[in-house]
N, C-alpha and C positions, 0 to 999 in steps of 0.2 A: 371442749375438753381442755383441761389444764395440763401443763407439762412442767417438768423440772429440767433446768439447764445447769449443768455443772461445767464450769470453764476452768481449764487447767493452764497454768503458765509455768514454763520451765526455764531454768538458768542455762542448763546444758543437758541434752538427752539424745541418745542414739535413736535412729529410726526404728530399729528392732525393739528397743525398749518401749517406745511409744506404741508400737503395734501390739506388744504384749499387754500393755495397760488397756488399750482399746478392747482387746479380746476378753480380758477379765471383766470389763464393764459390760460387754455384750452378754456375758454369762449371767449377770444379775439383772438383765432387762433393758439396758440402754440399747436403743435401736437406730439412732441416727447420730452421725459424727460430722463435725464441721471444722476444718482447719482455721486457725486464727494466726495472728502475727507471731505470737509467742507460745503457741501450743495448739490446743483444740478445745472445742465444746462438745459435750455429750448430752443427749436428750433422752428423757424417759417420761412416760405418762405418770401423772401424780399418784394414781392409785397403785402403781407398781414400785414406786420409789421407797427405799428403806435406807435411812441414815446408817443403821447398823450394818447393813450389807455393804454399803459403800466404804465404811471405815474398815471392815474386814478385808475387802478386796485390796484396799490401798496398803494394808499392813504387809502384804507380800512383797512390796517394792521398797520397804523401809531401808534406807541406806544406799539404794541403787542409784538414785538421782534426786536432785532437789526440785521441789515443786511447791506451788501454792494453788489453791482452787477456791472458787466461789460457787455458791448454790443460789439459783434464782428461780422463782416460780413465774412462769409465763403462760399466756394464752396462745392457743394454736395459731390464731390469726397474726399475732405478733411475730411468731417464729417464721411463718410463711413470708411476711414482709421482709424479714431479715434475710431469709434464704434467697428471695428474688434479687436482693442487692448483690449477692455473691455468686450466684449460679452462672456459669459460663457454658455455652454449647460444647459438646464433646464429640469427637470423631473417633470411631473405632475402625482400625485397619483400612482407613480411607474409603470405607464402604458404607458405614452406618453413621448417621448424623443424629445426635440426641440433643433436643432443645426443649426449652420451656415454652409455654403458650405466648409469652411476651417477646420471643425471639423471632427474627425473620426466617421464613421457610427457605430451605436450600434444596430444591428439587433435583439438583445435579447428582445428589447421592442416591445410590440404589435403594437404600432403606433410610427412612426418616421417622424418628420416634419422638412424640411430644409427651413430656412428663410433667405432671403437677404433683409433687411428692406428698404434700399434706402430712409431714412428719413420718412418712413411710420410707424405709430403707430401699435404695436402688435408683440412682440416677445415672449409673455407669461410671461415676467418678472414682468410686472405691475400687481398689485393685481386684477384689474378688468378683465384683460385677463385671468389670472389664474383661477378665479372663473367661468368665462364663459366656459372655457375648461373643468373644472370639471363637469359642468352641461351637456355638450355635451357627456362626457364620461359616465355619468349616464343615458343618454337618449337613446332611440331606434331611430336611424336615418335611419336605413335600409329602402330603398325604398321610402324615404320621399322627398317632395319638400320643399326646405329651402331657406329663404331669410336672407341675412347677411347685415345689415345696418351699415354704418360707418365701412366698412370692414378693413380699414388700410392695413396691409400686406396680408390679406386674410387668416390668420392663423386659424380663427374659421371655415370658410367655408372648408378649406383644411382638418381639423380634421373631420368635419362632412362627407366629401366625403370619407375619409379613413374608416369611420364607415358604409359606404354603402349607403349614400344618393343617390337618383336617379337623382336629378337635383337641382342645386344651382344657385342663383343669388346673386352676391356680389357687393354692391354699396358704393361708397364714393364720396364726392364732391370735393376731392383734387385729381388733376390729377396724382400727384406723387404716391398717394395711389392706385389709379386705375391701373396704370402701374405696381406697385409693386405686386398687387394681381394677375395680369395676369402672371407676370414673376415667382412668387412663385408657382402658380398652375402648370406651366410648369416644374419647378424644382422638384416638387413632383409627376410628371407624372399623374396629375389630368386633365381630359379633359371634365368634366361635370359641370364646373363652368363658368357662364357667368358674366364677370366683366363689370360694367357700371359706368360712371362718371356722378355724379349729386346728387340731393337731393331726397326728397319724391316724387317729380313729375316724377322721373325716374323709380319708381317702376312699373314693368309690372303688369298688372291687371290679374294675375294668382291667384289661390287659393293655399295657402301655409300651409303645415303641421306644420312647425316650423319657427319662426322668431327669429333671433339673433340681438340684438341692444345694442352695447356697445358704447355709445356716451356720452352725459351729460344730466343733468336733463332738462334743458330748451328745448333742441332740442327734447328730448324724448317726453316731454309734447306737443310740437307742432306736432309731427309726430304720436303719438298714435292713433288718429282717422283714419289715413290712414292704419296703421297696422291692426286695428280692421276690416276694410273693406276687406282686402285680406287674413286674417287668417281664416282657415277652422274652423267650429264648432268642438270642441274637440281638436283643435290645441294648441300647446304650444308656449309661447313667453318668452324669457329670456332677461332681461334687466340688464345692469350695467353701471357704469360711474358716480355714485352718492353716497351720504352718507345716513346713516340710518336715521338721523334726521336733518332737517325735510323732506328730499327728498323722502324717501320710502313711507311715508304716502301720499304725493302728487301724486306719481306714482300710488299708490293703488286707490286713489279716482278717478283719471282720467280713469283708466282701468275699475273700477267697473261701471261707467256710461255707458260704451260701452260693457258690458257683458263679460269682461275678469276678471276672479276671481283669487285673490292672493292665492298661494299655500304655498310657503316658501321662505326663502332667506338665503344667505350665507354672511359672513362678514369676511374680512381680514383687520386688522387695522381699519380705519374709512370708508373703501370702502365697498360697498354692491353690490350683484347681486341677482336678484329675479326671481322667476318662476311664471307664470300665465297660466291659461287655459281658452280658450274661451268656453262659455256655448253653 
């Protein structure tokens, strides 16, 4: 598969401004982001890329900050080579160690996860993934039936499986992510994750104890009614992929209408993750 890499360079930009730009790019299909010395690179598969959509998204930031960008077409294997040069192992709450296949194992950590991203989102380095992993570490997943929406690499489902979840369904509408979730499950010797390719229509009509959804605000708002239908009474749902203002209140309002009550939220930078429980 071919990909488009858009590399942004900034003279001066606030962190929240960069996060807003990344959020807008995610809205139009960019699904992987990598920090660079002077900015960041964003990746999207060639079939999903639209020059017109990119131009329209950037118009929203006209006058806010100065930037330049380049657009490059790359092959997946070239991106993975570049990723390997820059990926560093990650430690979450001194409990979970996330590494690539080419890193040394660290069995002293309670949970070790091996990730080969293959252009899929979710190595734990992004703030949203980190906060979702923190929530999973704090939760009781043992014996639970869990749904992971927008699963990316499958990292969240894999961590929940390592914490003793009984059965997991991991769904992503990107075929690369779907295949990545399957491969990473195998890398971690996890055999109770069912990976599916699709959107909300793909969700099996089971009753879930926990739902994980790290996507973006608009998709979450569209899919929340479906989550409410398949989440057990007393079940937990964890959201991320959005900002504290105005997004969190919008998520809270949508959940409240469907009997899912806000409990608390985490924040790293401008990104937020939130916990809800169904009445």
